[in-house]
Structure formats: C-alpha cells, structure tokens
C-alpha positions in Angstrom: -102.0 -82.3 37.2 -100.1 -79.1 38.0 -96.7 -79.1 39.8 -95.4 -76.4 42.0 -91.6 -76.1 41.5 -88.6 -73.9 42.2 -85.9 -73.1 39.7 -82.2 -72.8 40.5 -79.9 -69.8 40.0 -77.8 -69.8 36.8 -74.6 -71.3 38.3 -76.5 -74.2 40.0 -78.6 -74.8 36.9 -75.3 -75.1 34.9 -73.8 -77.6 37.4 -77.0 -79.8 37.3 -76.9 -79.7 33.5 -73.2 -80.8 33.6 -74.2 -83.7 35.8 -77.0 -84.6 33.4 -74.5 -84.5 30.5 -72.0 -86.8 32.3 -74.6 -89.4 33.1 -75.8 -89.4 29.5 -72.3 -89.6 28.2 -71.8 -92.7 30.4 -74.9 -94.3 28.9 -76.9 -93.9 32.2 -80.4 -92.6 32.6 -80.2 -88.8 32.6 -82.6 -85.9 32.5 -80.4 -84.6 29.6 -82.3 -87.1 27.4 -85.6 -85.2 27.9 -85.4 -82.8 25.0 -88.5 -80.8 25.9 -87.9 -77.1 26.1 -89.8 -77.2 29.5 -87.1 -79.5 31.0 -84.9 -77.7 33.4 -83.3 -78.4 36.8 -86.0 -77.8 39.5 -87.1 -78.7 43.0 -90.7 -80.1 43.0 -92.6 -78.9 46.1 -96.1 -80.3 45.4 -98.6 -81.2 42.8 -102.4 -80.7 42.6 -105.2 -81.1 40.0 -105.4 -77.4 39.3 -104.2 -74.1 40.6 -107.4 -72.5 41.8 -107.6 -68.8 42.8 -107.2 -69.6 46.6 -104.1 -71.7 45.8 -102.7 -69.0 43.6 -103.3 -66.4 46.3 -101.1 -68.3 48.8 -98.4 -69.2 46.2 -98.0 -65.5 45.4 -96.9 -65.0 49.0 -94.4 -67.9 48.6 -93.0 -66.3 45.4 -92.4 -63.1 47.4 -90.0 -64.9 49.7 -87.6 -65.7 46.8 -84.7 -65.9 46.2 -84.0 -68.5 48.9 -80.5 -69.7 49.7 -80.0 -73.5 49.9 -77.2 -75.9 50.5 -76.6 -79.2 48.6 -76.1 -82.3 50.7 -74.8 -84.8 48.1 -76.0 -87.7 46.0 -79.2 -89.6 46.9 -81.1 -92.5 45.3 -84.8 -93.3 45.5 -86.8 -96.3 44.4 -90.4 -95.1 44.2 -91.7 -96.7 41.8 -89.0 -95.4 39.4 -85.3 -95.4 40.1 -84.1 -91.8 40.7 -80.6 -90.4 41.1 -80.5 -86.9 42.6 -78.6 -84.3 44.5 -80.3 -83.7 47.8 -80.8 -80.3 49.4 -80.4 -79.6 53.1 -83.9 -79.2 54.6 -83.1 -76.2 56.8 -85.9 -74.4 58.7 -86.4 -71.8 56.0 -86.8 -74.3 53.2 -89.0 -76.5 55.4 -91.3 -73.5 56.1 -91.5 -72.5 52.5 -92.4 -76.1 51.6 -95.0 -76.3 54.3 -96.7 -73.1 53.0 -96.8 -74.6 49.5 -98.3 -77.9 50.8 -100.9 -76.0 52.9 -101.8 -73.9 49.8 -102.4 -76.9 47.5 -104.0 -79.0 50.2 -106.4 -76.2 51.1 -108.3 -76.4 47.8 -107.6 -79.9 46.4 -109.2 -83.3 47.1 -106.8 -85.1 49.6 -106.6 -88.2 47.4 -105.1 -86.2 44.6 -102.1 -85.1 46.6 -98.8 -87.1 46.4 -97.9 -88.5 49.8 -94.2 -88.0 48.8 -94.7 -84.3 48.9 -96.3 -84.1 52.4 -94.3 -82.4 55.1 -92.3 -84.9 57.1 -92.1 -87.2 54.0 -90.8 -84.8 51.4 -87.1 -85.1 50.6 -85.9 -82.0 48.7 -83.8 -83.0 45.7 -82.8 -82.1 42.2 -83.3 -85.0 39.9 -80.3 -86.0 37.8 -81.6 -89.2 36.3 -84.8 -91.3 36.3 -85.9 -94.6 34.8 -88.6 -97.2 35.2 -85.9 -99.9 35.5 -85.8 -100.9 39.2 -82.3 -100.5 40.7 -80.8 -98.8 37.7 -78.5 -96.7 39.9 -77.8 -99.4 42.6 -74.4 -100.8 42.8 -73.0 -98.4 40.3 -70.1 -96.0 41.0 -72.2 -93.1 39.7 -71.1 -90.4 42.2 -67.6 -90.7 40.7 -69.0 -89.7 37.3 -70.6 -86.6 38.6 -69.2 -83.1 39.2 -69.4 -82.1 42.8 -72.7 -80.3 43.5 -72.5 -76.6 44.3 -72.1 -75.9 47.9 -74.6 -73.2 47.9 -77.3 -72.1 45.5 -80.4 -70.0 45.4 -83.9 -71.0 44.5 -85.1 -68.1 42.3 -88.3 -68.7 40.5 -91.6 -70.4 41.4 -93.3 -72.1 38.5 -96.0 -74.6 37.6 -95.9 -77.3 35.0 -99.2 -78.5 33.5 -98.7 -82.3 32.8 -101.7 -82.4 30.5 -100.9 -79.5 28.2 -97.1 -79.5 28.7 -97.1 -75.8 29.4 -95.1 -73.9 32.1 -96.3 -70.9 34.1 -94.2 -68.6 36.2 -96.0 -67.9 39.5 -95.3 -64.4 40.7 -96.2 -62.2 43.6 -99.5 -60.3 43.8 -99.5 -56.9 42.2 
C-alpha cells in the first residue's frame, strides 16, 4: 500500500514532536516510540495499492498548491479499530478541496475495495496522530490533554509525500517539470 501524506512546517513539526515526547514521558502510547527514520508528523490524505502514472499526474497538481495554511482545532480521539489520540485540523474549504483532489486521483486508478472508507470525502477527519495503540480505550477517561502542549494555532502543510508500507520507503511527490 502507498499512502499520500502532507508534512508540516518546521514549527508545527516541533510542536507535534513535543506532544509525542510528553506522552512517552507519561508512559502513554506515543508516536515518539516509533524509531523509524521515516516517522514524522504528517496528515494522511489517502492510500492506494500503487501510485500509477495517472495518479502521479494528478498528485503533481496537488503538490503545486503547497504550502497550504491550516488551523488546529484541538485534541480528538478515535477508536477505529485502534485507539488514536490526535490533534484535529479545521476542515476549511481549501483543505477539503485539496483532499477531494487527492481522493479523486487515487480513486481514478485503484480498485474501489482497496481504498479506505475513512479517507473518503465526507468521512475523512483531518488530524495529526500523537499516539496510537491496539488497546481499546487507551486514551478514554485519561486527563491526556493536560499533558500536552497547546497545538499551534496556525501551521502550513508544506510537502506531499508517499510512504510504501511494503518497502518502508518514502517518496516526495513534486510538481510536474
């Protein structure tokens, strides 16, 4: 599987990494525990089996729209099927349009059954993961928000990339030359 993700500007990246550190220091699930050099704060837009030439063509146009300003909304929790703690992002019209374009690109050349329904427009919830675990309810009932630094008020999504879950490699997706 290949993901399509957006990276944060340096200041927002540092704020997320500080949140990761605080969770880890408190003994809670944290993305800081993932020591892979490919692990960095990101916003996942979609995933697909492969980045075919038609998908890449469309994603190059998306990359041309960067950087994109965003606003953080606060802490959010998911149970799907893992427990996730994250900072949510405001889904303004510009971010919604960029996400729709990515979804349409991957959907245009991928078998429908291979696409995550959580990434579909209308179901997608933009967020930056702080901690994740397979333990159901790991963040429920905890006073976790008090451990975290405040999220940045504003940030920029700066780089479009893809992660190959089979090979563990990252690829920066750029504009057409």
